[in-house]
C-alpha positions in Angstrom: -1.4 6.8 -16.5 -4.6 5.3 -17.8 -2.9 2.5 -19.7 -0.8 1.7 -16.6 -3.9 1.6 -14.4 -5.7 -0.7 -16.9 -2.8 -3.1 -17.1 -2.4 -3.1 -13.3 -6.1 -3.8 -12.8 -5.7 -6.8 -15.1 -2.8 -8.2 -13.1 -4.5 -7.9 -9.7 -5.9 -11.2 -8.5 -7.8 -9.7 -5.6 -11.3 -8.3 -6.2 -10.7 -6.0 -3.1 -7.5 -4.7 -4.5 -9.1 -4.0 -7.9 -11.9 -2.1 -6.1 -9.3 -0.1 -4.1 -7.4 0.8 -7.3 -10.7 2.0 -8.9 -11.5 4.1 -5.8 -8.0 5.6 -5.8 -8.5 6.5 -9.5 -11.9 8.1 -8.7 -10.4 10.1 -5.8 -8.0 11.8 -8.3 -10.8 13.8 -9.9 -8.5 14.9 -12.8 -5.4 15.4 -10.7 -2.3 13.4 -10.9 -2.8 12.1 -7.4 -5.5 12.2 -4.7 -4.7 13.6 -1.3 -5.1 11.9 2.1 -8.2 14.1 2.6 -9.9 12.3 -0.3 -9.6 8.9 1.5 -12.7 8.3 3.6 -12.3 5.3 6.0 -16.0 4.5 5.7 -15.5 3.8 2.0 -12.8 1.2 2.8 -14.8 -1.1 5.2 -14.2 -4.0 2.9 -10.4 -3.8 3.3 -9.8 -1.4 6.2 -7.9 -3.9 8.4 -5.5 -4.4 5.5 -4.8 -0.7 4.8 -1.4 0.9 5.5 -0.7 4.6 5.3 3.0 5.5 4.9 4.5 8.9 5.2 7.1 9.6 2.6 10.2 11.2 4.1 12.9 12.7 1.9 16.7 13.1 2.0 17.1 10.2 2.5 14.0 8.6 1.1 12.3 6.6 3.9 8.9 5.5 4.7 7.1 5.8 8.1 4.0 3.9 9.1 1.3 6.4 9.9 -1.2 3.5 10.2 -0.9 -0.3 10.0 -4.4 -1.9 9.7 -5.4 -4.1 12.6 -5.9 -7.3 10.5 -2.5 -6.8 8.9 -0.8 -6.3 12.3 -2.5 -9.4 13.7 -1.6 -11.5 10.7 2.1 -10.4 10.9 2.3 -10.5 14.7 3.5 -6.9 15.1 2.2 -3.3 14.6 4.6 -0.8 13.1 2.4 2.2 13.4 4.7 5.3 14.1 7.8 3.3 13.1 10.0 3.4 10.0 9.6 0.7 7.4 13.3 0.1 8.2 12.1 -1.2 11.6 10.2 -4.1 10.0 11.7 -7.3 11.7 11.5 -9.5 8.6 14.5 -8.6 6.5 13.2 -10.1 3.2 9.8 -8.5 3.5 11.4 -5.2 4.6 13.6 -5.1 1.5 10.7 -6.0 -0.8 8.5 -3.2 0.7 11.3 -0.6 0.5 11.7 -1.6 -3.2 7.9 -1.4 -3.9 7.5 2.0 -2.2 10.6 3.4 -3.8 9.2 2.3 -7.2 5.9 4.1 -6.4 7.8 7.4 -5.7 10.2 7.1 -8.6 7.6 6.1 -11.3 4.8 8.2 -9.7 2.5 5.3 -10.4 0.6 2.7 -8.4 2.5 -0.6 -8.1 1.7 -4.1 -7.0 3.8 -6.9 -5.6 3.3 -10.5 -4.3 4.8 -11.7 -1.0 5.3 -15.1 0.6 5.7 -15.0 4.4 7.1 -18.1 6.1 8.2 -18.5 9.7 7.3 -18.8 13.4 4.3 -21.0 12.6 3.0 -18.6 10.0 2.9 -19.2 6.3 0.8 -17.1 3.9 0.8 -15.3 0.6 -0.5 -11.8 0.0 -0.7 -9.2 -2.7 0.0 -5.5 -2.0 -1.2 -2.6 -4.0 0.6 0.7 -3.2 -0.6 4.0 -4.5 0.7 7.6 -4.2 -1.1 10.4 -2.4 -0.2 14.1 -2.4 -1.3 17.1 -0.4 -0.5 19.5 -3.2 -1.5 17.2 -6.2 2.2 16.8 -7.3 4.6 16.0 -4.5 4.1 12.4 -3.2 4.0 12.7 0.6 2.1 9.6 1.5 1.4 6.1 0.1 -1.7 4.1 0.7 -1.3 0.4 0.5 -3.9 -2.3 0.5 -3.1 -6.0 1.3 -5.1 -9.0 0.3 -4.2 -12.5 1.5 -4.8 -15.3 -0.9 -6.5 -17.4 1.7 -9.1 -14.7 2.2 -10.1 -14.2 -1.4 
């Protein structure tokens, strides 16, 4: 895990995402994964509007937005809080996010991806960092995601 985290940190372009990865790692406190209870919103003020919490549903594997940060919702033009990731109206982004979150669950490791959003007068690039959370320290039941737009860095 430590080698993966070090390599991931090197790849992240965003200072805020590197900080989020370091926080996630500190929340683990020797466990494989931190839990949702370890995540304190006041510690995330620097990126709070770009945070997403996804519930991981099984059989079939699906992802439900527990929280979509306000800045992220404003940037995208929609808020999916309470809805499935399958409900994302952008088919290309939806497919990429499903792949990314499935990879987090299957590898049991934090993952990152870069996205390019074009359309409806909007054009922007952002990086996502998605990391597993677990209530019991072993079963991934939630994913915390941070987003950083390249024009905000």
